N, C-alpha and C positions, 0 to 999 in steps of 0.2 A: 589864806596865809597860815603856815604851820607855826608851831610854837618856836621854832628856830629862826623864823623870819622868812621873807619871800625867797623864792629860788634864786632870784637875781642877786641876793645878798649872801647866799650860802657860799661856803668856801673858807678862805683863810680867817675871816672874822668870826666864823661860827663853829669851825671844826676844833676838836680837841686833839692834841698831839701827845707824844710820849712824855713830855714834860708838863702835862696837864693842860687845862683849857687856855686858849688864846683869847685875850680880850681885845676888842676893837680899839684902835687909836681914837677914832672919832666917836660919834654917837653910838651907843651900844644897841645891839640887836638883842631883844629879849630871848632867852633860851632857858630850858629847864635846868634847874640847879642840881648838880650832883652833890649828895651829902658830903661835906668836907671830911668828916671823920671816917666815913666808909671808904672814900677815895684814898685817903692817906693810909689807912690800915691795909687795904689791898696792895697798894704800891709798895709799902715798906715790906710786907710779907713776901711778895713776889721778888722784889729787888734783893732782899737778903737771902732768899733761897738760891737765887742765881749767884749771889756773892759767896755763899758757903760752898757751892759747887766749884766755882772758880778757884777759891782759896784752897779747897781740898786737892785739886789737881796741881795747883801751884806749890802746895806744901810738899807733895811727893817729889816734884822736880827740884825744889829748893833743897830738900834734904839730901838728895843725890849730889847736888852741887856742893853742899857744905862738906860732905864726906869725900869729895873728889872722886865720886863714882863716875865711871866712863859709860855713857849711854850708847847703846848700839846705834840709835838714830844719829847721834853726833858723828860717829865714825863713818856713817854712810853718806849723810847729806852733803857735807863739804866736798869730799872727793867727787861725788856725782855731779854737783853743780860746776865744779872746776873742770870736769871732763867735757862739758859742753861749751866751754868758754870760747869766745870769738871777739874780735875788735868791736863789732856792732853790738854784741851783747854786753861787752864791757861798758860802752857808752850809755846803753840803756840802764844798766844797773847803777852806774854812778849818778845818773839823773834821778832815778828812783830813790836812792839812798839820801840824796840832798833834800827830798821832799819831807823827810823826818827831822831836819835840822832846825835849830832856832833861827838862823838867818833867813830861812824860807818861811817858817811858821810865824815868826815875829811880825813881819809886815802884813801878812794876811790877817793875823789877830788884830792888829791896829786898825785895819780897814773895817773889819767886822764890828769891832767895838765902836768905832766912829759911826757906822751906819745904824747900829742898834740904839746908840745914844740919840742920834738924830730922830729915830722913830719912837723914842721914849720907851723902848723895851729894856728897861733897866734890869729886870730879872734875867734876861738873856745875857747881858753884859756880865752880871755876877756869876752866872752859871759857867760860861766859857772861861772866865778869869780864874775861878776856883778850880775847875777841871784842869786847865793848862798849868797853873801854878803848882797844883798838887802833883802833877806828873813829874815835874823837875825835882821836887822835894823827895818824892817816893823813890825814884830811881837812884838819886844820890845816896839816900840812906841804905837802900838795898845793896848797892855796889860796895859800899864800905863794910856792910855787915857780912856779905858772903866772900868778898875778896877773891873772886875767881879770876885766874889769869886768862888773858885773851889767847886765842889759838896762835901757835907759833908756826907760821907757814912761810916757806921761802919766797913765795910769790905775793904775799900780802904785806901791806904797810903796817909797821909796828905802831901801836897806839899805847899811850902811857897809863891809861886808867884801867879799871876792871871790866870784866866781860858780862857778868850777870846782874840784872837783866839787860836786854838790848834797849838802850835809851831811845834810839831812833824809832824802833818799833813801838815802844810805849808812847812816845810823843805822837806818833801817827795815829794809833788806834784811839787815843784819848781826844786829841784835838779835832781830827777830821770827823769822827763819829759825833762828838759834841756839836760840831758845826752842822752836821746833817740833822741832828735832833732839833736844833734851832730852826733850820730850814723847814722841817716838818711842822713845827709848831707855828711858824709864821705863814707858810704858804699852803699848808694842807697835806693830806696823806699821800696823794698821788706823786707829787714832787718830792715829798719827804722820803718815801720808800726808795725812790730812785737814788736820791742823795745818800741814803744810808747804805744801800748796796755798793754804791761807788766808793764810799768811805772805807768800808770793810775790805773791798778788793784792793784799794790803794794801800791800806795798812799792811795787808798780807804781802803785797808786792815789795813794800819797803823792807819787811822782814826777810824775804827771800834774797833781796839785794845784799843784806848784811852778811848772810851766809856765803853767798856767791863771791863777795869781795874778800872773804876770809877774816872779817872783823869779829864774827860771833859764831858760836855753836848753835845748832838747831834749838837746843834747850834754852839758850839765852833768849832766842826769839819767842819761843813758847812762853817763857816766864814773863817777858815784856807784854805779850798779848793778854795773858791771864791777869797780871797785875793791873794793866790798863782797864780791862773789862770790869774787874772788881772795884776799882776806884770810880769808874763811871756809874756803876750800880749804886754805890754809896751816895755820890753826889746827886744822881737822879732821884733816888728815894728821898733824900733830904729836901730837894726842891719840890717834889710832889707833896710832901708833908708840910710845906712851908706855911707860915701864917697867912690868913686870908687877905691881908693887906699887901702882900706881894703879888703883883700882877704882871704878866708878860707884856701887856699892851700899853701900860702907861701908869700915870700917877694916881688916878682916881678909880674908885670901885664902880662896877657897873651900876650899882644901886644909886650912886651919887650922880650919875650922868643923866641928862635929859633924854626922854624917850624919843625915838625917831618918828 
């Protein structure tokens, strides 16, 4: 028997995910402890390095938006996507854009929260709740700050609010990637990596749909992606540096549980 338990018990109960170690719901399987201080330090450093990189690029885009600069990619992307429009592609893009809306994300979030609560994974509930709630708050503040008008296109529906950043894209990258990270932490790396790749592809598809439908410029979508990634890095770093009494797997510490 290895320090992580027998092979039959390896997997979701003994693997660590991007959101730190997963604790078993039932009797704990003994495993080597990772020094909390070292783990927290590494996570925060790596997370904030990524955050700074994301914010650096976001800052360049945001400054151009603030000064009403016309980006070459904005003038290219929208006409290009409109040039390949078709009834079938219209239906696909409308379906994809709906994936980033609150009416779609809300019920999924409710089911996820109910399942995590049933499994006593309260850290997961808090993580997805903070990540998703922060998305709505951040995009609302950013839209009011930059006040970028939406594209005025004869073939696109006029919307009353501001354009930067793309809220649908930001919702998608934050919610679906957060969901994938929880899947990784609960079910292990193999399933988690597949879920993470799927979440990223889905978020990018939502962003493309917003440009295709004429609701946003390319830089609005880039801004939404970067702001969403930055927020996830902040929340993820905070949860990796969380106090030791927060556990993904339930209410008690592994040290307090009976040995199997």
